[in-house]
C-alpha positions as CSV (number, residue, x, y, z in Angstrom):
1,M,-5.6,-14.6,-2.5
2,G,-2.2,-14.8,0.0
3,I,-1.5,-12.5,3.6
4,T,-2.6,-8.6,2.2
5,I,-1.4,-6.1,3.9
6,A,-3.0,-2.4,3.1
7,I,-1.2,0.9,4.0
8,T,-3.7,3.9,4.3
9,G,-4.3,7.5,6.2
10,K,-4.0,10.7,5.9
11,G,-2.0,12.3,3.1
12,G,1.9,13.4,3.5
13,T,2.1,10.7,6.5
14,G,4.5,8.3,4.9
15,K,2.7,5.8,3.7
16,T,4.1,4.7,0.3
17,T,7.7,4.8,2.2
18,I,6.1,2.4,5.0
19,A,4.7,0.0,1.8
20,G,7.9,0.2,0.1
21,I,9.7,-0.5,3.5
22,L,7.4,-4.0,3.9
23,V,7.6,-5.0,0.1
24,R,11.8,-5.3,0.7
25,E,11.4,-6.7,4.2
26,L,9.5,-9.6,2.9
27,I,11.6,-10.0,0.4
28,N,14.9,-10.1,2.6
29,R,12.8,-13.0,4.8
30,G,12.5,-14.8,1.8
31,L,8.7,-14.1,1.4
32,T,8.0,-13.9,-2.3
33,P,7.0,-13.5,-4.3
34,V,5.3,-10.2,-3.4
35,L,2.9,-8.5,-5.2
36,A,3.2,-4.4,-4.7
37,V,-0.3,-2.7,-5.5
38,D,0.4,1.1,-6.3
39,A,-3.5,2.4,-6.1
40,D,-2.6,5.8,-5.1
41,P,-2.6,8.0,-7.6
42,N,0.0,10.4,-6.3
43,S,2.4,8.1,-5.0
44,C,5.4,6.8,-6.5
45,L,5.8,3.1,-5.3
46,D,7.6,1.9,-8.6
47,A,10.4,4.5,-7.9
48,L,10.6,3.7,-4.0
49,L,11.2,0.0,-5.5
50,G,13.5,1.3,-8.3
51,V,11.2,0.1,-11.1
52,K,9.1,1.8,-13.2
53,A,5.4,1.6,-14.1
54,E,4.8,2.4,-17.6
55,I,1.3,1.1,-18.3
56,T,-1.3,1.9,-15.4
57,V,-4.6,0.7,-14.8
58,G,-5.5,4.6,-15.2
59,S,-3.5,4.6,-18.7
60,A,-5.5,1.9,-19.8
61,R,-8.5,3.0,-19.0
62,E,-7.8,5.9,-21.2
63,E,-6.7,4.1,-23.9
64,L,-10.2,1.7,-23.8
65,R,-12.3,5.3,-24.3
66,S,-10.0,6.5,-27.0
67,E,-8.9,3.4,-29.0
68,A,-11.4,1.8,-31.5
69,Q,-9.9,-1.5,-30.1
70,S,-13.8,-2.8,-31.5
71,D,-12.1,-3.0,-35.1
72,A,-9.9,-5.9,-33.7
73,G,-13.0,-7.7,-32.6
74,V,-12.0,-7.5,-28.9
75,A,-14.5,-7.2,-26.2
76,K,-14.3,-4.4,-24.0
77,R,-13.6,-6.3,-20.5
78,E,-10.9,-8.7,-22.4
79,Y,-9.2,-5.3,-24.2
80,L,-9.0,-4.1,-20.3
81,E,-8.0,-7.5,-19.0
82,M,-5.1,-7.6,-21.5
83,K,-4.0,-3.9,-20.4
84,I,-3.8,-4.7,-17.1
85,A,-2.0,-8.1,-17.6
86,R,0.6,-5.7,-19.6
87,S,0.8,-3.3,-16.9
88,L,2.6,-5.7,-14.2
89,V,6.1,-4.3,-13.7
90,E,8.5,-8.4,-12.8
91,S,11.2,-7.7,-10.6
92,D,13.4,-9.9,-8.3
93,G,11.2,-11.1,-5.8
94,F,8.1,-9.0,-6.9
95,D,6.1,-7.9,-9.4
96,L,4.0,-4.6,-8.9
97,I,0.6,-3.1,-10.5
98,A,0.0,0.4,-10.7
99,M,-3.3,2.2,-10.8
100,G,-2.1,5.6,-12.2
101,R,-4.0,8.6,-12.9
102,P,-6.9,9.2,-15.2
103,E,-6.3,12.1,-18.0
104,G,-9.7,12.3,-19.0
105,P,-13.3,12.6,-17.7
106,G,-15.1,9.8,-15.6
107,C,-14.8,7.7,-12.7
108,Y,-12.5,4.4,-12.2
109,C,-15.8,2.3,-11.4
110,Y,-14.9,-0.2,-14.1
111,A,-11.6,-0.2,-13.8
112,N,-12.0,-0.4,-10.2
113,N,-13.9,-3.4,-10.7
114,L,-12.0,-5.4,-13.0
115,L,-8.7,-4.6,-11.0
116,R,-10.5,-6.1,-8.0
117,D,-11.5,-8.9,-9.8
118,I,-7.8,-9.4,-11.7
119,L,-6.5,-9.0,-7.6
120,G,-8.4,-11.8,-6.6
121,E,-7.4,-13.9,-9.6
122,M,-3.8,-13.0,-9.7
123,G,-3.7,-13.0,-5.6
124,A,-3.6,-17.0,-5.6
125,N,0.2,-16.9,-7.0
126,Y,1.6,-14.5,-4.3
127,P,2.0,-15.4,-1.0
128,Y,2.1,-12.1,0.2
129,I,0.4,-8.8,-0.7
130,V,1.3,-5.1,0.0
131,I,-1.4,-2.4,-1.0
132,D,-0.7,1.9,-1.0
133,N,-3.9,3.1,-0.8
134,E,-4.8,6.9,-1.6
135,A,-5.4,9.0,1.6
136,G,-8.5,7.9,3.4
137,L,-10.3,4.8,2.9
138,E,-11.5,5.5,-1.0
139,N,-10.3,2.3,-2.4
140,L,-10.9,0.0,0.7
141,S,-14.8,1.1,0.5
142,R,-14.9,0.3,-3.4
143,R,-14.0,-3.3,-2.1
144,I,-11.0,-3.4,-4.8
145,V,-9.9,-5.9,-2.2
146,R,-12.5,-7.8,-0.2
147,D,-10.5,-8.9,2.8
148,V,-7.1,-7.3,4.6
149,D,-5.3,-9.2,7.0
150,C,-3.8,-6.2,8.2
151,L,-4.8,-2.3,8.0
152,V,-2.0,0.1,8.5
153,M,-2.9,3.6,9.4
154,A,-0.1,6.0,9.1
155,T,0.1,9.1,10.8
156,D,2.5,12.1,12.1
157,S,3.6,12.3,15.5
158,S,1.2,15.2,16.3
159,R,-2.0,14.7,18.1
160,R,-4.1,16.0,15.5
161,G,-2.6,13.2,13.4
162,L,-3.6,10.5,15.4
163,E,-7.1,12.2,16.0
164,T,-7.3,11.7,12.7
165,V,-6.5,8.3,12.6
166,R,-9.3,7.5,14.9
167,R,-11.6,9.1,12.8
168,L,-10.4,6.9,9.9
169,H,-10.7,3.9,12.2
170,D,-14.2,4.7,13.4
171,L,-15.3,5.3,9.3
172,A,-13.9,1.9,8.5
173,G,-16.1,0.7,10.7
174,E,-19.1,2.4,9.4
175,M,-17.9,1.3,5.8
176,G,-17.9,-2.5,7.1
177,I,-14.2,-2.4,6.1
178,R,-13.1,-6.1,7.0
179,Y,-9.5,-6.8,8.3
180,R,-8.1,-9.6,10.6
181,R,-5.3,-6.7,12.3
182,L,-5.0,-3.2,12.9
183,A,-1.7,-1.1,12.9
184,V,-1.1,2.4,13.9
185,A,1.9,3.6,11.9
186,V,3.3,6.8,13.5
187,N,5.9,8.4,11.2
188,R,9.0,10.7,12.4
189,A,8.0,9.5,15.9
190,R,9.6,11.4,18.7
191,D,10.1,9.8,22.5
192,T,8.0,12.5,23.8
193,D,5.0,11.0,21.3
194,I,1.5,11.2,22.8
195,P,1.3,6.9,23.1
196,A,-0.7,6.2,19.9
197,M,-2.8,3.2,22.4
198,E,-4.6,6.4,24.4
199,L,-6.0,7.7,21.2
200,L,-6.7,4.0,19.2
201,P,-6.8,1.2,21.7
202,A,-8.4,-1.1,19.1
203,A,-4.5,-1.4,17.6
204,D,-3.1,-4.9,17.3
205,H,0.5,-2.7,16.4
206,V,2.2,0.0,16.9
207,I,5.1,0.9,14.8
208,R,7.2,4.1,15.8
209,I,9.2,4.9,12.5
210,P,11.8,7.6,13.9
211,E,13.1,10.3,12.0
212,D,15.9,9.1,10.0
213,G,18.4,11.2,7.6
214,E,19.7,8.2,5.6
215,L,16.2,7.8,4.6
216,F,15.7,11.5,3.7
217,R,18.5,12.0,1.6
218,A,17.7,8.8,-0.2
219,G,14.6,10.1,-1.5
220,E,16.3,13.3,-2.0
221,E,18.7,11.6,-4.7
222,G,16.0,9.4,-5.9
223,R,17.6,6.0,-4.6
224,P,15.5,3.0,-4.2
225,L,14.6,1.7,-0.6
226,F,16.6,-1.0,-1.3
227,S,20.1,0.9,-1.2
228,L,19.2,1.5,2.6
229,S,21.5,-0.6,5.3
230,R,19.7,-3.6,7.3
231,E,20.3,-1.2,10.6
232,N,18.7,1.8,9.2
233,P,16.2,3.1,12.0
234,A,13.1,2.8,9.6
235,I,13.7,-0.3,8.1
236,K,14.9,-1.9,11.6
237,A,11.1,-0.2,13.2
238,V,9.1,-1.4,10.1
239,G,10.8,-4.9,10.0
240,T,9.8,-5.4,13.7
241,F,6.3,-4.7,13.1
242,L,6.5,-7.2,10.1
243,D,8.0,-10.0,12.4
244,A,5.5,-9.2,15.1
245,L,2.5,-9.4,12.6
246,L,4.1,-13.0,11.1
247,T,4.1,-14.6,14.3
248,G,0.7,-13.4,15.9
249,D,2.6,-11.0,18.7
250,D,0.9,-7.7,19.4
251,N,4.4,-5.6,19.1
252,G,4.1,-4.5,22.6
253,K,1.0,-2.1,21.6
254,G,3.5,0.5,22.2
255,R,4.0,0.6,25.6
């Protein structure tokens, strides 16, 4: 599997935006193809990247439950593998696969296990994989990916938000989640923010993403992240982190 960057954190802290910017900046650096994984049932990574995920893992699971696919002599696993393969959205410089939302009762256990296996197989074809997770550590704890090269924990700029990141960090250790580097992304950061390293000394990187009007307007207008200028402060902040990650620097650890 290629280099995997997974984004997690409290809901509403900009996880999907960070994931989308990372995909954009990897493409701008010629580090393609990128596999974008939308593993949050509530997110819209496809829209931020200017594509549409017509088929999701969730919808494939529901079709498996409702269709009489056995009439065609197709085994359950082969059928779902085929559906998930069809759900891959191909675009310029990246492909995207979306977890989606279940429409009926039951859990994602089987689909999660199959997605993990398929990601393991697909990952060999992509030098970089960016995973937008649901809030918390649910997807990582289910081992959708076995190893993460960089775990990015997103937060807002409040002390409470940073304390939540610290609890998530402790929980990741208790769950045995494996990652090689850890980053804290402080969204809507201000000059007066609490130094993130005071609350999470274990972080290798700190990304301070300032409040940005252009980014807000793009979201309001439904424009993809590729429409933002390279000088956009949010783009530059995530790009600086990405360069530090790729070179092994610690990005100053917020100092």
